[in-house]
C-alpha positions in Angstrom: -142.8 80.1 59.7 -142.8 77.8 62.6 -140.5 78.5 65.5 -138.8 76.0 67.8 -138.4 76.4 71.5 -135.2 74.6 72.5 -134.5 73.9 76.2 -131.2 72.4 77.4 -132.0 69.4 79.6 -128.6 67.9 80.2 -125.1 69.1 80.5 -122.5 69.1 77.7 -119.7 68.2 80.2 -118.1 64.9 79.2 -119.7 65.0 75.7 -117.9 65.0 72.4 -116.4 68.3 71.2 -118.9 68.6 68.3 -121.8 68.2 70.7 -120.5 70.9 73.0 -120.0 73.2 70.0 -123.5 72.5 68.7 -125.0 73.5 72.1 -123.0 76.7 72.0 -124.0 77.4 68.3 -127.7 77.0 69.3 -127.1 79.6 72.0 -127.5 77.3 74.9 -125.3 78.0 77.9 -126.6 76.0 80.9 -129.2 73.4 81.9 -132.7 74.9 81.8 -131.7 77.7 79.3 -134.3 78.2 76.6 -133.9 79.7 73.1 -136.4 80.2 70.3 -135.1 79.5 66.8 -136.7 79.5 63.3 -137.6 76.0 62.0 -134.9 75.6 59.3 -133.0 72.6 58.0 -129.8 73.9 59.5 -131.3 74.1 63.0 -133.0 70.7 62.6 -129.6 69.3 61.8 -128.0 70.8 64.9 -130.9 69.4 67.0 -130.3 65.9 65.4 -126.7 66.1 66.8 -127.8 66.6 70.4 -131.3 65.1 70.8 -130.3 63.5 74.2 -129.3 66.9 75.6 -132.2 69.1 74.6 -136.0 69.2 74.6 -137.7 70.7 71.5 -141.2 72.2 71.3 -142.9 73.9 68.4 -144.2 77.4 69.0 -146.5 79.5 66.8 
């Protein structure tokens, strides 16, 4: 299964509560922090909530 490398590029400060919670649920804590997640519909939905705060890259 494909994996997604997710990097937080912008801060969650001043954003809506659900966007801040989504960042935390993804495991992102600060700008520049990177996590690798499985490519699943649940994760894609979370990423669709915060596309302006993260950068996503597919990893094999």
